[in-house]
C-alpha positions as CSV (number, residue, x, y, z in Angstrom):
1,M,123.9,137.5,45.5
2,R,126.4,135.4,43.5
3,R,125.3,137.1,40.2
4,F,125.7,140.6,41.9
5,M,129.3,139.7,42.9
6,L,130.1,138.3,39.4
7,A,128.6,141.5,37.9
8,I,130.8,143.7,40.1
9,V,133.9,141.8,39.3
10,F,133.2,141.8,35.5
11,L,132.4,145.5,35.6
12,S,135.5,146.4,37.6
13,I,137.7,144.5,35.1
14,S,136.0,146.3,32.2
15,L,136.4,149.7,33.8
16,T,140.2,149.2,34.1
17,V,140.5,148.9,30.3
18,R,141.6,152.5,29.6
19,P,144.1,154.2,27.3
20,S,147.5,154.9,28.9
21,G,150.1,157.5,28.2
22,G,151.1,158.1,24.6
23,L,149.1,155.3,22.9
24,F,145.7,157.0,22.5
25,A,144.1,160.3,21.6
26,Q,140.5,161.2,22.2
27,H,138.5,162.2,19.1
28,E,134.8,163.0,19.0
29,G,134.0,160.9,22.1
30,H,135.8,157.6,21.2
31,A,139.4,156.4,21.5
32,M,141.6,156.6,18.5
33,P,145.3,155.8,17.9
34,M,147.8,158.7,17.6
35,A,148.5,157.6,14.0
36,P,145.5,157.6,11.5
37,M,143.7,154.3,11.4
38,A,144.5,152.3,8.3
39,A,141.6,151.6,5.9
40,G,141.1,148.2,4.6
41,P,141.8,147.0,1.0
42,L,140.4,149.4,-1.7
43,G,140.3,152.1,1.0
44,V,137.2,150.7,2.6
45,P,137.0,152.3,6.1
46,D,137.2,150.1,9.2
47,T,134.0,151.7,10.5
48,R,132.2,149.6,7.8
49,A,133.0,146.4,9.6
50,G,130.1,144.8,11.5
51,S,129.8,141.4,13.0
52,G,131.3,138.5,11.1
53,T,131.7,139.8,7.6
54,A,128.6,142.0,7.5
55,W,128.8,145.7,6.5
56,L,127.6,148.8,8.4
57,P,127.3,152.3,7.0
58,D,130.7,154.0,6.7
59,S,129.6,156.9,8.9
60,T,129.0,154.6,11.9
61,A,130.8,155.8,15.0
62,M,133.3,153.3,16.3
63,H,133.1,152.8,20.1
64,A,136.3,151.0,20.9
65,L,139.8,151.5,22.2
66,H,142.6,151.2,19.6
67,F,146.4,151.0,19.9
68,V,149.4,149.9,17.9
69,T,152.0,147.4,19.2
70,G,154.5,145.1,17.6
71,G,153.1,145.5,14.1
72,W,149.6,144.9,15.2
73,T,146.7,147.4,15.4
74,L,144.6,146.2,18.4
75,M,141.0,147.0,19.2
76,V,139.3,146.4,22.5
77,H,135.5,146.6,22.5
78,G,132.9,145.7,25.1
79,F,129.5,146.1,26.7
80,V,128.4,145.5,30.3
81,A,124.8,146.2,31.3
82,P,123.4,145.4,34.8
83,V,119.6,145.0,34.3
84,Y,116.5,144.8,36.5
85,D,113.8,143.3,34.3
86,H,110.1,142.9,35.1
87,Q,107.8,141.3,32.5
88,G,104.1,141.3,33.4
89,G,101.3,138.8,33.2
90,P,101.0,135.1,34.0
91,R,103.9,134.3,31.6
92,G,106.1,137.1,32.9
93,D,108.8,137.1,35.5
94,E,111.2,139.3,37.4
95,H,115.0,139.0,37.1
96,V,118.3,140.8,37.9
97,S,121.2,140.0,35.5
98,V,124.2,141.5,33.9
99,I,124.2,141.2,30.0
100,N,127.7,141.5,28.7
101,W,130.4,140.7,26.1
102,G,133.9,141.7,25.4
103,M,136.0,141.6,22.2
104,V,139.7,141.8,21.2
105,S,140.7,142.1,17.6
106,G,144.2,142.4,16.0
107,L,145.0,143.6,12.5
108,R,148.3,143.4,10.6
109,P,149.5,143.1,6.9
110,L,149.8,139.6,5.5
111,G,150.3,138.1,2.0
112,G,149.7,141.3,0.1
113,G,146.6,142.1,2.1
114,R,145.8,142.1,5.8
115,I,144.5,139.7,8.5
116,A,142.2,140.3,11.4
117,V,142.2,137.9,14.3
118,R,139.2,138.1,16.6
119,A,138.2,136.8,20.0
120,M,134.8,137.6,21.6
121,A,133.4,136.2,24.8
122,S,130.6,136.7,27.3
123,A,130.1,136.0,31.0
124,D,126.3,135.6,30.3
125,P,126.3,131.9,31.3
126,W,127.0,133.0,34.9
127,T,125.7,136.7,35.1
128,V,122.5,136.1,33.2
129,G,121.9,132.4,34.0
130,P,121.2,129.3,32.0
131,R,117.5,130.2,31.4
132,G,118.3,133.7,30.2
133,Y,116.3,136.8,31.1
134,P,112.5,137.3,30.8
135,L,111.2,138.7,27.6
136,L,107.5,138.3,26.6
137,L,106.9,136.5,23.3
138,Q,110.5,135.6,22.8
139,S,111.3,132.1,21.6
140,G,114.3,130.0,20.4
141,E,116.8,127.4,21.8
142,S,116.2,125.2,24.8
143,Y,117.1,124.5,28.4
144,R,116.9,121.0,30.1
145,G,115.1,119.5,27.2
146,A,112.4,122.1,27.0
147,S,111.9,125.1,24.6
148,L,112.8,128.5,26.0
149,V,109.8,130.7,25.6
150,D,109.1,134.2,27.0
151,R,112.8,134.3,27.8
152,Q,115.9,135.3,25.8
153,H,118.7,132.7,26.1
154,P,122.1,133.8,27.3
155,H,125.0,134.1,25.0
156,D,127.6,131.3,25.0
157,L,130.9,131.9,26.7
158,W,132.6,132.0,23.2
159,I,130.9,134.2,20.7
160,E,133.7,134.5,18.1
161,L,137.1,132.9,17.6
162,A,137.9,133.7,14.0
163,A,140.3,135.1,11.4
164,L,139.4,137.3,8.4
165,W,141.9,137.8,5.6
166,E,141.4,140.4,2.8
167,R,143.5,141.1,-0.2
168,P,143.1,143.4,-3.2
169,L,142.9,141.7,-6.6
170,A,142.6,144.7,-8.9
171,R,142.0,148.5,-8.7
172,N,138.4,148.0,-7.6
173,L,138.2,144.4,-6.6
174,A,139.2,142.5,-3.5
175,A,138.7,139.1,-2.0
176,L,138.0,137.9,1.6
177,L,138.3,134.6,3.4
178,Y,136.7,134.2,6.9
179,V,137.5,131.1,9.0
180,A,135.8,130.7,12.4
181,A,135.8,128.0,15.0
182,V,133.0,130.1,16.4
183,G,131.7,132.9,14.3
184,E,129.0,134.3,12.0
185,P,128.3,133.1,8.5
186,A,126.9,135.4,5.8
187,V,123.3,135.4,7.0
188,G,121.3,138.4,8.1
189,P,122.4,141.9,8.8
190,S,125.1,142.7,11.4
191,A,123.9,141.1,14.6
192,F,121.7,143.2,16.9
193,L,124.5,143.6,19.5
194,H,126.7,145.3,16.9
195,R,124.0,147.4,15.2
196,P,124.3,151.2,15.9
197,S,120.4,151.4,15.8
198,A,120.3,148.9,18.8
199,Q,123.2,150.4,20.8
200,S,121.2,151.7,23.7
201,D,118.8,148.7,24.0
202,P,120.4,145.7,26.0
203,F,117.6,143.3,24.9
204,A,117.4,141.1,21.9
205,P,114.7,141.5,19.2
206,L,111.8,139.1,19.2
207,A,112.7,138.3,15.5
208,H,116.2,137.3,16.5
209,H,115.7,133.7,15.3
210,W,114.2,134.9,12.0
211,Q,117.0,137.3,11.2
212,D,120.4,137.1,12.9
213,A,120.5,134.2,15.3
214,T,123.3,132.5,13.3
215,H,125.9,135.0,14.7
216,I,127.1,132.2,16.9
217,S,127.9,129.2,14.7
218,Y,130.4,126.5,15.8
219,G,132.2,126.2,12.5
220,A,131.9,128.7,9.6
221,L,133.8,129.4,6.4
222,T,133.0,132.5,4.2
223,A,134.6,133.5,0.9
224,G,133.7,136.7,-1.0
225,L,134.5,139.3,-3.6
226,Y,133.9,143.0,-3.2
227,S,134.4,146.4,-4.7
228,R,134.3,149.7,-2.9
229,S,130.5,149.6,-2.8
230,V,129.3,146.0,-3.6
231,K,130.0,142.7,-1.9
232,L,129.0,139.1,-2.8
233,E,129.8,136.3,-0.4
234,G,129.0,132.7,0.4
235,S,129.3,130.6,3.5
236,A,129.4,127.0,4.5
237,F,128.7,126.4,8.2
238,N,127.3,124.3,11.1
239,G,123.6,125.2,11.1
240,R,122.8,123.8,14.6
241,E,122.2,126.5,17.2
242,P,124.2,126.3,20.5
243,D,122.9,123.9,23.1
244,A,122.1,124.6,26.8
245,R,125.7,123.9,27.9
246,R,126.9,127.4,27.4
247,T,130.6,126.9,28.1
248,D,131.5,124.1,25.7
249,F,132.1,123.9,22.0
250,D,129.1,122.6,20.0
251,F,131.1,121.4,16.9
252,R,129.2,119.4,14.3
253,G,129.7,118.8,10.6
254,I,129.5,121.6,8.1
255,D,126.0,121.0,6.8
256,S,124.5,124.4,5.9
257,Y,125.2,127.2,3.4
258,S,124.3,130.8,2.6
259,A,124.8,133.7,0.3
260,R,124.6,137.4,0.9
261,A,124.8,140.6,-1.3
262,S,125.6,143.9,0.3
263,L,125.6,147.5,-1.1
264,N,127.2,150.6,0.4
265,A,126.6,153.1,-2.3
266,D,126.6,156.1,0.2
267,P,128.6,156.5,3.4
268,R,125.3,156.8,5.4
269,W,123.6,153.7,4.1
270,S,124.1,149.9,4.0
271,L,121.7,147.5,2.2
272,S,121.9,143.7,2.3
273,A,119.9,140.6,1.2
274,W,120.6,137.0,2.1
275,Y,119.5,133.4,1.7
276,A,120.5,130.4,3.8
277,Y,119.7,126.7,4.2
278,L,120.0,125.6,7.8
279,D,120.2,121.9,8.4
280,T,118.3,120.9,11.6
281,P,119.0,124.1,13.5
282,E,116.9,123.2,16.6
283,E,118.3,120.6,19.0
284,L,114.7,119.6,20.0
285,H,113.6,119.1,16.4
286,P,116.5,117.2,14.7
287,D,114.3,116.3,11.7
288,E,113.3,119.9,10.7
289,S,115.5,122.0,8.4
290,I,114.7,125.5,7.2
291,H,115.3,128.0,4.5
292,R,116.0,131.5,5.9
293,Y,116.0,134.7,3.8
294,G,115.6,138.4,4.2
295,A,116.8,141.9,3.6
296,A,117.9,144.9,5.7
297,V,118.5,148.6,5.3
298,L,120.8,150.3,7.9
299,T,121.5,154.0,8.1
300,S,123.8,156.2,10.2
301,Q,122.8,159.9,9.9
302,G,125.0,161.7,12.5
303,R,123.1,161.5,15.7
304,F,120.4,159.1,14.3
305,N,121.0,155.4,13.6
306,G,118.2,153.3,12.2
307,A,117.5,149.9,10.8
308,V,114.7,148.1,8.9
309,V,115.0,144.3,8.7
310,G,112.7,141.7,7.2
311,G,113.4,138.0,7.6
312,A,111.6,134.7,7.1
313,N,111.9,131.0,8.1
314,A,110.5,128.5,5.6
315,E,110.4,125.0,7.1
316,L,111.0,122.2,4.6
317,G,107.5,120.7,4.0
318,G,106.0,123.1,6.6
319,P,104.9,126.7,7.0
320,T,106.7,129.9,6.2
321,T,106.7,132.5,8.9
322,H,107.8,136.1,8.4
323,S,109.2,138.9,10.6
324,F,109.6,142.7,10.4
325,L,111.7,145.0,12.6
326,A,112.2,148.8,12.6
327,E,114.5,150.2,15.3
328,G,116.3,153.5,15.9
329,D,118.5,155.5,18.3
330,I,118.7,159.2,18.3
331,G,121.2,161.3,20.3
332,L,119.7,164.5,21.6
333,G,122.9,166.2,22.7
334,R,124.7,166.2,26.1
335,G,124.5,162.4,26.2
336,H,120.8,162.0,26.0
337,H,119.5,159.1,23.8
338,I,115.9,158.1,22.9
339,F,115.6,154.6,21.4
340,G,112.8,152.5,20.1
341,R,111.9,149.2,18.3
342,A,108.7,148.0,16.6
343,E,108.4,144.4,15.6
344,Y,106.0,142.0,13.9
345,V,106.6,138.2,13.9
346,R,104.4,135.3,13.0
347,K,105.1,132.5,15.5
348,T,103.6,129.1,15.6
349,A,101.9,127.4,18.6
350,E,105.0,125.3,18.9
351,D,107.3,128.3,19.1
352,L,105.2,129.8,21.9
353,V,104.4,126.4,23.6
354,V,100.7,127.0,23.6
355,A,98.8,124.2,25.4
356,G,95.9,122.6,23.5
357,A,96.7,124.4,20.2
358,L,96.5,122.5,16.9
359,P,99.8,121.7,15.2
360,G,99.2,124.2,12.4
361,D,98.2,127.1,14.6
362,A,100.2,130.3,14.1
363,Y,99.8,133.8,15.6
364,D,100.6,137.3,14.4
365,I,102.4,138.9,17.4
366,G,104.1,142.3,17.9
367,S,105.9,144.5,20.3
368,V,106.6,148.2,20.7
369,V,109.6,149.4,22.7
370,L,110.5,152.9,23.8
371,G,113.5,153.7,26.0
372,Y,115.8,156.5,27.3
373,L,119.5,156.4,28.1
374,K,121.8,159.0,29.6
375,E,125.5,158.9,29.1
376,W,126.8,159.7,32.6
377,G,130.4,159.4,33.4
378,P,131.9,156.0,32.9
379,L,128.5,154.3,33.5
380,D,125.4,155.2,31.5
381,V,121.9,154.7,32.9
382,G,118.7,153.9,31.1
383,A,115.2,152.6,31.2
384,R,113.1,150.6,28.7
385,G,109.4,150.0,28.5
386,S,107.6,147.5,26.2
387,I,104.1,146.6,25.2
388,A,103.5,143.2,23.7
389,L,100.7,142.9,21.1
390,I,98.9,139.6,21.6
391,P,96.1,138.2,19.3
392,A,92.8,137.2,20.9
393,P,93.5,133.4,21.0
394,L,96.5,134.0,23.3
395,R,94.7,136.4,25.7
396,T,94.2,133.7,28.3
397,E,97.8,132.6,28.1
398,Y,99.2,136.1,28.7
399,G,96.4,137.6,30.8
400,S,95.9,140.5,28.4
401,R,96.2,141.5,24.8
402,T,98.8,144.1,25.8
403,P,101.0,142.9,28.6
404,T,103.8,145.2,29.5
405,G,107.4,145.0,30.6
406,I,109.9,147.4,32.1
407,A,113.7,147.3,32.5
408,I,116.1,149.6,34.4
409,F,119.7,149.3,33.5
410,A,123.2,150.7,33.5
411,R,125.7,150.4,30.7
412,W,129.5,150.6,30.2
413,R,131.2,150.6,26.9
414,P,134.2,152.5,25.4
415,R,133.2,156.0,24.4
């Protein structure tokens, strides 16, 4: 009951964030300022901005509220999704939660360029709960000294507290500097909660900790150079993942580093590739560091948004495990959306906490998701079905080689 009350309060506050007289105009289903939105340095459109310093396709729709005040261009963005989640089999569970986050960003000219100041937070620690929501085959992070498995951990209270400064250096060259107390280094594609291809699915991918889990790092510094179509950047950051105390700041020394190259040669496509060294990312395994690398292709083709992502974790002195994701969202008109996700991940017996397994055992697992969402007034409604693909050695653990899950949810975000 407490979670329901918190969900109602959070949703009520979110629904009150609406444009007021004279500041906004509606354009193609999302809020825009009366004056044209300024592009970034070199004329790079603001719709290209993903999470952290990642790029999205230029043609991505921007679902946010914008207004101008006191020399600042402000953006308010958010997502609230009450969810009933049922995952089947002996490792499954049933849960009601409210997955959510909210973001405020301010832009203004500074030092011959411009600065963006960002704050992003989530009420997940209370509305989802410290153990997160059930999700078969999911792994990563911990709770009360034990690995979280078959559950997706909640977001921390603070997801981003950062500033991004960009300045042109020449006709087709600009520099960026990103400083974050909490933020995202240059690793992976834009995080799943900001990807247009995942916009209708409230759940995290199973490959989250192989691809984009560093989107909450407590201490990150990124510097880069870019043209109108190519960007090269490097980061130094705290590689430790957040702990189970979701409302504090998990600061640690800057001990990890990464590099990423991005290409937006066409307004409808964005390509990226990355490498990172993460120093002891898991709290329960303080002696294990990893190399993480991968590549992604994102596309936005009018009513269709898609992504293909590959990522790998190479444990120092240990195995290398790979992941692959393909996801998409298609708008069918009149607010109807069909979305889907297919994944492959190789996870170890330690990842999945398999009793009696040998230390070197690893399993090829997969998942297929299909869902539907209807945009309906201020609150959208949707459903999501999943089939987990389990190898024979795990059949006893999960009760079947194809256990299923279902979720029914609502969603609010700016149009």
